[in-house]
C-alpha positions in Angstrom: 23.6 -83.9 68.5 24.6 -86.4 65.9 21.7 -85.0 63.8 23.2 -81.5 64.0 26.7 -82.6 63.3 25.4 -84.1 60.1 23.4 -81.4 58.9 26.2 -79.0 59.5 28.7 -81.1 57.5 26.1 -82.1 54.7 25.6 -78.0 54.3 29.5 -77.4 54.1 29.6 -80.1 51.3 27.0 -78.4 49.4 28.4 -75.1 49.4 31.9 -76.3 48.4 30.2 -78.3 45.6 28.5 -75.2 44.5 31.7 -73.1 44.5 33.7 -76.0 42.7 30.7 -76.2 40.1 30.9 -72.4 39.5 34.8 -72.4 39.1 34.6 -75.3 36.8 32.0 -73.5 34.6 34.1 -70.4 34.5 37.0 -72.0 33.6 35.5 -73.9 30.6 33.7 -70.7 29.5 37.0 -68.7 29.5 38.6 -71.6 27.4 36.1 -71.5 24.8 35.7 -67.8 24.3 39.6 -67.6 23.7 39.5 -70.8 21.5 41.1 -70.1 17.9 38.6 -72.3 16.3 35.5 -70.2 17.8 37.1 -67.1 16.7 38.0 -68.4 13.3 34.6 -69.5 12.7 33.0 -66.3 14.0 35.3 -63.9 11.8 36.1 -65.8 8.6 35.2 -64.3 5.7 33.3 -66.4 3.1 35.6 -68.0 0.2 33.0 -67.1 -2.5 29.7 -65.4 -3.2 27.0 -66.4 -5.5 25.9 -63.9 -7.9 23.3 -63.7 -10.8 24.6 -62.5 -14.0 23.0 -60.8 -16.9 22.1 -64.2 -18.5 20.5 -65.8 -15.2 23.7 -67.8 -14.3 24.0 -68.3 -10.8 28.0 -67.6 -10.6 30.1 -68.6 -7.6 32.5 -65.6 -7.6 35.7 -65.6 -5.6 35.6 -63.3 -2.8 38.8 -61.8 -3.5 39.8 -62.9 -7.3 43.3 -62.3 -7.9 43.4 -63.5 -11.9 40.8 -61.5 -13.6 40.0 -61.3 -17.6 37.4 -59.0 -18.4 38.2 -58.0 -22.4 36.9 -54.3 -23.0 36.0 -53.7 -19.5 39.5 -52.5 -18.7 38.7 -49.1 -18.4 36.4 -49.7 -15.6 38.6 -52.3 -14.1 41.4 -49.7 -14.0 39.2 -47.0 -12.6 38.4 -49.4 -9.5 42.0 -50.3 -8.9 42.1 -53.8 -10.8 44.5 -54.9 -12.9 43.4 -57.6 -15.4 46.0 -60.8 -16.0 45.3 -60.2 -19.8 43.9 -57.1 -21.9 41.6 -56.6 -25.2 43.1 -55.8 -28.3 41.9 -54.9 -31.8 44.2 -56.3 -34.4 46.7 -56.9 -31.9 46.7 -53.4 -30.5 45.4 -52.7 -26.8 43.8 -49.7 -25.8 46.4 -47.2 -25.8 45.3 -44.5 -23.7 45.2 -47.3 -20.8 49.0 -48.2 -21.2 50.3 -45.9 -18.7 48.7 -48.8 -16.2 48.3 -51.8 -18.3 51.7 -51.7 -20.2 53.3 -55.3 -20.3 49.8 -57.0 -19.5 49.6 -59.7 -22.3 46.9 -59.1 -25.0 44.2 -61.2 -26.2 43.6 -62.4 -29.5 40.0 -60.8 -30.0 39.7 -61.5 -33.9 36.4 -63.3 -34.1 35.7 -63.1 -30.5 37.4 -64.0 -26.9 38.2 -67.6 -27.4 38.5 -70.3 -24.6 41.8 -71.7 -25.5 43.4 -68.2 -25.1 41.7 -67.6 -22.1 42.6 -70.8 -20.6 46.3 -69.8 -21.3 46.2 -67.0 -18.7 44.8 -69.1 -16.1 42.0 -66.8 -14.7 40.1 -67.3 -11.5 37.2 -65.0 -12.8 36.3 -64.4 -16.3 33.8 -61.2 -16.8 32.1 -60.7 -20.1 30.6 -57.2 -21.1 27.6 -58.7 -22.8 26.5 -62.2 -24.3 28.0 -61.0 -27.5 31.3 -61.8 -26.2 30.7 -65.5 -26.1 30.3 -65.9 -29.9 33.8 -67.7 -30.3 32.7 -70.5 -28.0 29.9 -71.2 -25.4 29.2 -70.3 -21.9 30.0 -73.6 -20.9 33.5 -73.5 -22.3 34.4 -70.5 -20.5 32.8 -71.7 -17.3 35.1 -74.8 -17.2 38.0 -72.5 -17.3 37.0 -70.4 -14.3 33.6 -68.9 -13.0 32.4 -66.9 -15.8 30.1 -63.6 -15.1 28.3 -61.8 -17.9 28.1 -58.4 -17.0 25.4 -56.8 -18.8 22.6 -56.8 -21.7 23.4 -53.1 -22.4 27.2 -52.6 -23.4 26.5 -48.7 -23.6 25.1 -48.4 -20.0 29.0 -47.7 -18.7 27.9 -46.1 -15.7 25.7 -49.0 -14.6 28.7 -51.5 -15.8 31.1 -49.7 -13.7 28.9 -49.9 -10.7 28.4 -53.8 -11.4 31.9 -54.2 -11.7 32.6 -52.9 -8.3 29.8 -55.4 -7.0 31.3 -58.4 -8.4 34.9 -57.6 -7.6 34.2 -56.6 -4.0 35.1 -52.7 -5.2 31.7 -51.2 -4.6 33.3 -48.2 -2.5 35.9 -47.6 -5.2 33.2 -47.6 -8.0 31.0 -45.1 -6.4 34.1 -42.9 -5.8 35.2 -43.3 -9.4 31.8 -42.2 -10.8 31.4 -39.6 -8.1 34.7 -37.7 -9.2 33.8 -38.4 -12.9 30.3 -36.2 -12.3 32.4 -33.8 -10.5 34.7 -33.4 -13.3 31.9 -33.2 -16.0 30.2 -30.2 -14.1 33.5 -28.3 -13.8 34.5 -28.7 -17.2 31.0 -27.6 -18.6 31.4 -24.3 -16.1 34.8 -23.7 -17.6 33.5 -24.2 -21.2 30.6 -21.9 -20.5 32.7 -19.2 -18.8 35.5 -19.5 -21.7 33.5 -19.5 -24.8 30.0 -19.2 -24.0 27.0 -21.1 -25.4 28.8 -22.6 -28.6 28.1 -25.6 -31.0 30.3 -28.3 -31.9 30.4 -31.5 -33.9 32.5 -34.7 -33.7 33.7 -35.5 -37.2 34.9 -38.9 -38.8 36.1 -38.2 -42.4 35.2 -41.3 -44.5 37.5 -39.8 -47.6 35.8 -39.7 -50.8 32.6 -41.0 -49.0 31.7 -38.1 -47.3 32.0 -38.1 -43.6 30.0 -39.3 -40.2 28.7 -37.2 -37.3 28.4 -38.4 -33.5 24.7 -37.7 -32.5 23.9 -37.1 -29.0 23.3 -40.8 -28.1 26.3 -42.2 -29.8 29.4 -42.9 -27.5 31.2 -39.4 -27.1 28.6 -37.5 -28.6 26.9 -38.2 -25.5 29.4 -36.1 -23.5 29.9 -33.4 -26.1 26.3 -32.7 -25.9 24.5 -34.2 -22.9 27.3 -33.4 -20.7 29.4 -30.4 -21.4 26.5 -28.8 -23.2 27.5 -27.9 -26.9 24.5 -26.7 -29.2 24.0 -29.4 -32.0 24.2 -28.1 -35.6 21.0 -28.2 -37.8 22.7 -30.8 -39.9 23.1 -33.5 -37.3 20.4 -36.1 -37.6 20.5 -39.5 -35.9 23.2 -40.9 -33.6 25.8 -42.0 -36.1 24.8 -41.0 -39.8 26.8 -40.8 -43.1 26.7 -37.4 -45.1 28.0 -36.6 -48.4 30.6 -34.1 -49.2 28.2 -31.8 -50.4 26.6 -31.6 -46.9 29.8 -29.8 -45.7 28.3 -26.5 -46.5 25.7 -26.9 -44.2 28.2 -27.2 -41.1 28.3 -23.3 -41.4 26.4 -23.0 -38.0 29.3 -24.8 -36.3 31.7 -23.3 -33.9 34.2 -26.1 -33.1 34.8 -29.1 -35.2 36.6 -32.0 -33.5 38.2 -34.7 -36.0 38.5 -38.1 -35.0 42.1 -39.2 -35.9 44.3 -42.2 -35.3 46.2 -44.8 -37.2 44.7 -45.5 -40.6 41.6 -43.0 -40.2 41.2 -40.7 -43.4 41.9 -37.2 -42.9 39.2 -34.4 -43.5 39.3 -32.8 -46.9 41.2 -29.7 -46.0 41.8 -28.9 -50.1 37.8 -29.1 -50.6 36.6 -25.5 -50.9 33.6 -26.2 -49.1 35.6 -27.3 -46.0 37.8 -24.1 -46.3 34.9 -21.8 -46.3 33.4 -23.2 -43.1 33.6 -20.6 -40.4 34.8 -23.1 -37.7 38.0 -24.0 -40.4 38.3 -20.0 -41.0 38.7 -19.4 -37.4 41.1 -22.3 -36.6 38.6 -24.1 -34.5 39.4 -27.4 -35.9 40.9 -30.1 -33.5 42.3 -33.5 -34.2 41.2 -35.9 -31.2 42.5 -39.5 -30.8 40.0 -41.7 -31.6 41.1 -44.3 -28.9 39.2 -42.5 -26.4 36.9 -40.5 -28.2 35.3 -43.5 -29.9 34.6 -44.7 -26.5 32.5 -44.2 -23.3 33.8 -45.0 -20.0 34.7 -43.5 -16.7 38.5 -42.8 -17.8 37.7 -42.5 -21.5 35.2 -39.7 -21.0 37.6 -37.8 -18.6 40.5 -37.8 -21.2 37.9 -36.1 -23.7 37.2 -33.7 -20.9 41.0 -32.7 -20.9 41.1 -32.4 -24.7 38.2 -30.0 -24.8 39.5 -27.8 -21.8 43.0 -27.8 -23.4 41.9 -26.6 -27.1 39.1 -24.4 -26.0 40.3 -22.6 -22.5 43.0 -20.4 -23.2 
């Protein structure tokens, strides 16, 4: 009898212990699952990323940089929605075509190149240099002591690739992809509009050099790429090379050009309108000469190129 009672009591105690242990475990699990520390550790975003730049530096890039300096990359920055804390300038003048967005942003003294002391005064948390040549007024170490410094590319002319890299560095990959996609769509639409409006015509981008003659933009030079490869204008027989000089006597050989876009801007010489050779050109006689702003035509980037497309449509599509 004693034995049976002992067994019964022992069984009850064992079951009770198991139940209490189960309840205790459940309470502990519930507490840990709801712990702010555990949640934070699981979801907290990294404060920085390590990216290798064009010069092989492993750069600790802030996850969300707030104060970016990237001289002459402001076009790409603007296209992906990033406003720098200071902007590139030439002789104290910034890129005018971007000032609807960058008006009021301090300018950098770029005479002789970007300077460490001038950069430091704007307290950047990230410096992006377009290419190694932008370090000439200091050393990489000078800039990297100020803020993480990322050299974007060894090819400044690869604007498309550089916009994509900017998106990667700044955590704006989606915005960069979208900007390039919209640009490509606009190129295709513009080409179609021009073909429907004027057909298969020839054109040149003409830069006057006063009494020294003139220069023409080739198919691989700045907006010449867009003029010929993008929009599809034919090249005249005179055009050789990417950015070659021609004598005024060569004007007569522009007789197969349908449209002349003349690079204009502060301090730029005018075309030789009083020269008989100029006056005899078919494009001149038909009124197909258009002055265009060198600010965006002597450039190539996602916003600059779209402004060029707008100029072409405005002048040729009536």
